[in-house]
C-alpha positions as CSV (number, residue, x, y, z in Angstrom):
1,X,138.4,36.5,156.8
2,X,141.0,39.1,156.3
3,X,144.5,38.4,158.3
4,X,146.5,41.4,159.8
5,X,149.0,43.0,157.7
6,X,152.2,42.0,157.8
7,X,154.4,44.3,159.5
8,X,156.8,45.8,157.5
9,X,158.3,48.4,159.6
10,X,161.8,47.8,161.1
11,X,161.6,48.8,165.4
12,X,160.6,52.6,165.4
13,X,164.6,53.3,167.0
14,X,166.3,51.8,163.7
15,X,165.2,54.8,161.7
16,X,166.9,56.6,164.1
17,X,170.4,55.6,164.6
18,X,171.6,56.9,161.7
19,X,171.9,53.9,159.1
20,X,171.9,54.7,155.8
21,X,168.7,53.5,154.1
22,X,167.7,52.9,150.3
23,X,164.3,54.1,150.3
24,X,161.9,53.6,147.5
25,X,158.4,55.7,147.5
26,X,155.9,54.0,145.2
27,X,152.8,56.5,143.9
28,X,149.0,55.2,144.2
29,X,148.3,52.2,142.3
30,X,151.5,53.1,140.2
31,X,150.3,56.0,138.3
32,X,152.8,57.7,136.3
33,X,153.0,60.9,138.4
34,X,156.4,62.1,137.5
35,X,156.4,61.5,134.2
36,X,152.8,63.2,133.4
37,X,153.8,66.0,135.4
38,X,157.7,66.5,135.4
39,X,157.5,69.7,137.5
40,X,155.9,67.9,140.1
41,X,159.5,66.0,139.6
42,X,161.8,69.9,139.6
43,X,159.6,70.6,142.6
44,X,160.2,67.1,144.3
45,X,164.0,67.6,143.6
46,X,164.1,71.1,145.2
47,X,162.7,69.7,148.1
48,X,164.5,67.2,148.6
49,X,167.2,69.6,148.7
50,X,165.3,71.9,151.0
51,X,164.5,69.2,153.4
52,X,168.5,68.3,153.5
53,X,169.5,71.4,153.9
54,X,166.8,71.6,156.7
55,X,167.9,68.1,158.4
56,X,171.3,66.7,159.7
57,X,170.6,65.0,156.6
58,X,173.4,63.3,153.9
59,X,171.4,62.2,150.7
60,X,174.0,60.5,148.7
61,X,171.0,59.7,145.5
62,X,167.9,60.1,144.3
63,X,165.7,59.7,141.4
64,X,162.6,60.5,140.3
65,X,161.1,57.7,138.1
66,X,157.7,57.8,136.7
67,X,156.0,56.5,139.4
68,X,158.3,56.2,142.2
69,X,161.5,58.2,143.9
70,X,164.3,56.4,144.6
71,X,166.6,58.4,147.7
72,X,169.9,57.0,149.4
73,X,169.8,59.0,152.6
74,X,171.0,59.3,156.2
75,X,169.3,61.5,158.4
76,X,168.7,61.9,161.7
77,X,164.8,60.3,162.2
78,X,163.9,58.5,158.8
79,X,160.4,58.0,159.7
80,X,159.7,61.8,160.4
81,X,161.9,62.8,157.2
82,X,159.6,60.6,154.9
83,X,156.5,61.9,156.3
84,X,157.7,65.0,155.4
85,X,159.1,64.9,152.2
86,X,155.7,62.8,151.0
87,X,153.3,65.6,152.7
88,X,154.7,68.7,150.6
89,X,154.9,67.0,147.5
90,X,151.6,65.7,147.9
91,X,150.0,68.8,148.8
92,X,151.8,70.0,145.5
93,X,150.5,67.1,143.3
94,X,146.8,68.1,144.5
95,X,146.9,71.6,142.7
96,X,147.9,69.4,139.4
97,X,145.1,66.8,139.9
98,X,143.2,67.4,143.1
99,X,141.5,64.3,142.8
100,X,143.8,62.1,142.6
101,X,146.3,60.9,145.3
102,X,149.9,61.0,144.9
103,X,151.5,58.6,147.4
104,X,151.1,54.4,148.0
105,X,150.9,54.1,151.6
106,X,154.3,53.5,153.8
107,X,157.5,53.1,151.4
108,X,160.0,50.3,150.8
109,X,163.7,50.6,152.9
110,X,166.7,48.8,153.2
111,X,168.9,49.9,155.4
112,X,172.4,49.1,154.3
113,X,174.8,46.7,155.8
114,X,179.1,47.7,156.5
115,X,179.5,45.4,153.9
116,X,177.6,47.3,151.2
117,X,179.3,49.6,149.5
118,X,177.5,53.0,149.3
119,X,178.8,54.2,146.1
120,X,177.5,50.9,144.2
121,X,174.0,51.5,146.1
122,X,174.4,55.0,144.5
123,X,175.2,53.8,141.2
124,X,172.1,51.1,141.4
125,X,169.5,53.8,142.3
126,X,170.9,56.4,139.1
127,X,171.1,53.8,136.9
128,X,167.3,52.7,137.3
129,X,166.2,54.9,134.0
130,X,169.0,53.9,131.5
131,X,167.7,50.0,132.8
132,X,164.5,51.8,132.3
133,X,165.3,53.2,129.0
134,X,163.9,56.0,129.5
135,X,167.9,57.4,128.8
136,X,170.6,55.9,127.0
137,X,173.1,56.7,129.6
138,X,171.7,57.0,133.4
139,X,174.2,60.4,133.9
140,X,171.5,62.5,131.3
141,X,168.5,61.5,133.3
142,X,167.1,64.9,134.6
143,X,165.7,64.1,137.8
144,X,168.6,61.9,139.2
145,X,171.4,63.4,141.9
146,X,173.5,64.0,145.0
147,X,173.5,66.0,147.2
148,X,176.6,64.6,149.1
149,X,178.8,63.6,145.1
150,X,179.2,67.0,143.0
151,X,180.4,65.1,141.0
152,X,178.1,62.4,140.7
153,X,177.8,61.9,136.6
154,X,181.3,61.0,137.0
155,X,181.1,58.2,139.0
156,X,178.4,56.0,137.3
157,X,180.0,52.9,135.4
158,X,180.3,53.4,132.0
């Protein structure tokens, strides 16, 4: 007999308290949507920027990897924001491959503690493409960025 699913979410009100969260959204069955359809990554960056301007959102860092997306974000309601972001991109993905799902259910999140360094968390996110061997230097990756730091590439460690 199967047990109930492990509860991975914090209490809902925590997501409305203005914490900074590191969020990872994974594609269904780790299918490399963003690697196979770079235009979806470009659309995704546009949606991140649109949603950030629509809401009271600080988007410190983002990175679109072939089969997942990282964001470092502070917003009034994280659950609602993730739902809208995933929904907008899922609609676009359905036009590219109508019979394939885009997203895995839910998402992984980590609320940064006061002692955690925001910039270090952002640098870690931006470093993912270089660690994965997609580019020699993380600052060269096309689908990473920041809505807060225009000079994000200069913040990268050498």
